[in-house]
C-alpha positions in Angstrom: 216.3 -200.8 91.9 215.0 -199.3 88.7 212.8 -201.3 86.3 215.3 -203.0 83.9 213.1 -202.9 80.9 212.4 -199.2 81.3 216.1 -198.5 82.0 217.1 -200.4 78.8 214.6 -198.4 76.7 215.6 -195.2 78.4 219.4 -195.7 77.8 218.7 -196.6 74.1 216.7 -193.4 73.7 219.2 -191.2 75.4 222.2 -192.6 73.4 220.3 -191.8 70.2 219.8 -188.2 71.4 223.3 -187.3 72.7 223.6 -184.6 70.1 220.8 -182.6 71.8 222.3 -179.9 73.9 219.2 -178.9 75.8 215.6 -180.1 76.5 212.6 -178.5 74.9 209.4 -178.5 76.9 205.9 -177.4 76.3 204.3 -174.8 78.5 207.4 -174.7 80.8 206.8 -178.2 82.1 209.5 -180.8 81.6 207.7 -183.9 82.9 204.4 -183.5 81.0 203.5 -186.4 78.7 203.0 -190.2 79.1 204.2 -191.3 82.5 203.1 -194.9 82.0 206.7 -196.0 82.6 207.0 -194.2 85.9 208.2 -196.4 88.8 207.8 -194.4 91.8 209.1 -196.8 98.8 210.5 -199.1 100.6 208.7 -202.4 101.3 207.4 -202.6 104.9 208.7 -199.2 105.7 207.5 -196.1 107.5 207.2 -192.5 106.4 210.2 -190.1 107.1 209.2 -186.7 108.4 210.7 -183.7 106.6 212.3 -182.7 109.9 214.3 -185.9 110.3 217.9 -186.1 109.4 217.4 -188.8 106.8 214.9 -186.6 104.9 217.5 -183.8 105.0 220.2 -185.9 103.4 218.1 -187.8 100.8 216.8 -186.7 97.4 214.6 -188.1 94.7 216.2 -188.6 91.2 214.3 -188.7 87.9 215.8 -189.8 84.6 213.7 -188.7 81.7 213.0 -191.0 78.7 212.9 -188.6 75.7 211.6 -188.9 72.2 211.8 -186.5 69.3 208.8 -185.5 67.2 208.8 -184.5 63.5 209.7 -181.0 64.4 212.8 -182.0 66.3 211.3 -181.2 69.7 212.2 -183.4 72.6 209.2 -184.8 74.5 208.9 -187.1 77.5 207.9 -190.7 76.9 208.6 -192.0 80.4 210.4 -191.4 83.7 212.6 -193.7 85.8 212.8 -192.9 89.5 215.8 -193.4 91.8 217.1 -192.1 95.2 220.4 -190.4 96.2 222.4 -189.1 99.1 223.8 -185.5 99.3 227.5 -185.2 99.6 228.0 -181.5 98.7 225.9 -178.5 97.8 226.2 -179.7 94.2 227.0 -183.4 94.4 224.7 -186.4 95.0 225.7 -190.1 95.4 223.6 -192.7 93.7 223.8 -195.9 91.6 225.4 -195.9 88.2 222.3 -197.5 86.7 220.4 -194.4 87.7 222.4 -192.3 85.2 222.0 -191.8 81.5 224.6 -191.1 78.9 223.3 -187.5 78.6 223.1 -185.9 82.0 220.7 -183.3 80.7 218.0 -185.9 81.1 218.5 -186.3 84.9 216.8 -184.1 87.5 216.6 -184.0 91.3 213.6 -183.2 93.5 214.1 -182.0 97.1 211.1 -183.0 99.2 210.1 -185.8 101.6 207.1 -186.1 99.3 207.4 -187.5 95.8 207.1 -185.0 92.9 203.9 -184.9 91.0 205.2 -185.5 87.5 202.0 -184.4 85.8 202.4 -180.8 87.0 206.1 -180.5 87.8 207.7 -177.4 86.2 211.2 -176.4 85.4 210.6 -173.4 87.5 209.7 -175.4 90.6 212.0 -174.2 93.5 212.6 -177.8 94.7 213.8 -179.0 91.3 217.4 -179.2 90.3 219.0 -180.0 86.9 221.9 -182.4 86.7 224.8 -181.1 84.5 227.3 -183.9 84.7 228.4 -187.0 86.5 230.9 -189.8 86.9 230.4 -193.6 87.3 232.7 -196.2 88.7 235.3 -197.5 86.2 233.8 -201.0 86.3 230.3 -199.9 85.3 230.9 -199.2 81.5 232.5 -202.7 81.3 229.6 -204.5 82.9 228.7 -207.8 81.2 225.2 -209.2 81.2 226.1 -212.4 82.9 228.2 -210.8 85.6 227.2 -211.8 89.1 229.2 -209.4 91.3 231.3 -206.3 91.6 229.2 -204.3 89.2 230.7 -200.9 90.1 227.1 -199.7 90.4 228.0 -196.3 91.9 227.8 -192.8 90.6 228.2 -189.1 91.5 226.0 -186.4 89.8 226.8 -182.7 89.8 223.7 -180.5 89.9 223.1 -176.8 89.6 221.1 -174.5 92.0 222.5 -175.5 95.4 220.7 -177.1 98.3 217.3 -175.9 99.4 217.0 -174.5 102.9 217.1 -177.2 105.6 219.0 -179.8 103.7 222.3 -181.2 105.0 225.2 -183.5 103.8 225.4 -187.2 104.5 228.6 -188.7 105.9 230.3 -191.7 104.3 231.4 -194.7 106.4 235.1 -194.3 106.9 237.7 -197.0 106.4 238.4 -199.1 109.5 234.7 -199.4 110.4 234.0 -203.0 109.8 230.5 -204.1 108.7 229.2 -207.3 110.3 226.6 -209.9 109.5 223.3 -209.2 111.2 224.3 -205.6 111.8 221.3 -203.3 111.4 221.2 -200.9 108.5 218.6 -198.2 107.9 217.4 -198.0 104.3 215.6 -195.0 102.7 214.0 -194.4 99.4 211.1 -193.3 97.2 210.5 -196.6 95.6 207.6 -199.1 95.4 206.1 -200.5 98.5 205.2 -203.8 96.8 207.2 -205.2 93.9 204.7 -207.8 93.0 201.7 -205.5 92.7 203.8 -202.5 91.7 202.3 -200.4 94.5 203.6 -196.8 94.6 204.2 -194.3 97.4 204.0 -190.5 97.5 206.7 -190.1 100.2 210.1 -191.0 101.4 210.1 -194.2 103.5 212.6 -195.9 105.7 213.1 -199.4 107.2 215.6 -201.1 109.5 216.9 -204.6 108.4 220.0 -206.7 109.0 223.0 -207.2 106.8 223.0 -210.8 105.4 226.6 -210.8 104.1 228.9 -207.9 104.5 231.3 -209.4 102.0 229.0 -210.5 99.2 231.8 -209.4 96.8 234.9 -207.2 97.0 232.8 -204.1 96.6 229.3 -205.2 97.6 227.2 -206.4 100.5 223.9 -208.3 100.7 221.1 -207.1 102.9 218.4 -209.4 104.3 215.4 -208.0 102.6 213.4 -211.2 102.0 211.1 -211.0 105.0 208.6 -208.3 103.9 211.0 -205.4 104.5 213.5 -203.9 102.1 214.2 -201.8 99.0 212.3 -201.9 95.7 212.2 -200.3 92.3 212.7 -196.5 92.7 215.0 -197.0 95.8 218.0 -197.6 93.5 221.0 -195.5 94.6 219.4 -194.8 98.0 221.4 -195.1 101.2 222.0 -197.9 103.6 222.9 -196.1 106.9 224.7 -197.6 109.9 224.7 -195.7 113.2 227.9 -195.2 115.2 227.9 -193.2 118.4 224.6 -191.6 117.5 225.9 -190.5 114.0 224.5 -191.9 110.7 226.9 -193.0 108.0 226.2 -194.1 104.5 227.6 -197.6 104.2 226.2 -198.5 100.8 223.9 -197.6 97.9 221.0 -199.8 96.6 222.1 -201.7 93.5 219.9 -204.7 92.5 217.9 -207.7 93.5 219.9 -210.8 94.4 219.4 -213.3 91.6 219.4 -216.3 93.8 216.6 -215.2 96.1 214.7 -212.8 93.8 215.4 -213.8 90.1 212.5 -211.8 88.8 213.3 -208.6 90.7 210.0 -208.5 92.6 211.5 -207.2 95.8 210.8 -210.5 97.7 214.4 -211.6 98.2 217.7 -210.2 99.3 219.3 -207.0 97.8 222.8 -206.2 96.7 224.3 -202.9 97.9 227.4 -201.2 96.6 229.7 -200.5 99.6 231.1 -197.0 99.8 234.3 -197.9 101.6 236.1 -199.4 98.5 235.2 -196.2 96.6 236.2 -193.6 99.1 239.3 -192.5 97.1 237.3 -192.6 93.9 234.5 -190.5 95.4 237.0 -187.9 96.7 238.8 -187.6 93.4 235.6 -187.6 91.4 234.1 -184.8 93.5 237.2 -182.7 92.9 236.9 -183.3 89.2 233.2 -182.5 89.1 233.7 -179.3 91.2 236.8 -178.1 89.4 236.6 -174.7 87.6 237.7 -176.6 84.5 234.7 -178.9 84.7 232.8 -179.3 81.4 229.6 -181.3 81.0 230.2 -184.6 79.1 228.5 -187.9 78.4 228.4 -190.4 81.2 229.8 -193.8 80.1 227.3 -196.6 80.1 227.5 -200.4 79.6 227.6 -201.5 75.9 226.8 -205.2 76.4 
C-alpha cells in the first residue's frame, strides 16, 4: 500500500509532465533531492535472505515524483515505493496504483536490501528503467467511493534484463481454489509499523491466513489485523500459496480494508487483487508489451 497523499501528488505531477520524453539528472544520480516523501517491510515479518526463492522472484519498485525548475530540468521531489513479482526477463507484476501515467518515472531495484536513494545512480547495475506498462481495464474507471473490484493490477516492462540469480514467479492457475484460513506468505519492502511509520532496509516476509477468499469477484481479504501483515511500500507485492512444495503468486497487495483499518495504518485487514481472474489479461498484456511493435505510451490512470 502506498501513501495515498503522496500518490495523489505524484500522479498530479506526472500528468503535468507527460510531454517530457526523458529524465534529466544532476551528477548522474536520478534519486538525489528531497526524499521526505519516501515510504520505504512487512509488519511482524522476518528478513528474507538473498539466497531464498522469494528474494529471487521479488523486486523493489520506485516511482519518482518530479518537478521542473526554471531551466526546464526535471528534479526529484519525492519517491513512492512499491513491490513487484517477476514474470519474465522484462516484465514485473505489481499494483496499478504503483504506476504513473509516464512510465519514464518508474524504476526497479534488484536486491534483498532496499536501495539507498541518496546515492543511487542511473549506472547502478541493480537498477532497471521501466519503459512501458499496462493496467487492468477497471483501474482507469475507478471511482473514489468504490468499495471493491478496483482492478488494481499492472504489468510493467523494463529494460536491461534480470540480474544474475533472479528467477520468475509462477501464477496460481485456474482450478486451484483459495480457502478461508489458508496460509499465504506475503513479501515486500514496506513499513514495519504503519502508526509510527517505521521503515526497513530489507525485504521481509510473513505468513498469515486468508480471511475471505471471495471478498469481491476479483479480490480476497487477508487477516492482517493481528500484528502481522503488509504496509505502505508493500503495494503490488506477492501473496504466495504453496502447493506440492511450489510457490505460486495468488494475489498482489492492493489496499487497507476500510472497515477494519479506515486510516490505512496497517492495523486491520488488507485487500489483495487475485491473479486468477486476470490470467488471460496477463497473458495477452505480456504479449503486447513484449511485441516487436511495442512502443512506450502513457499508462491510463483514474480521473476521479
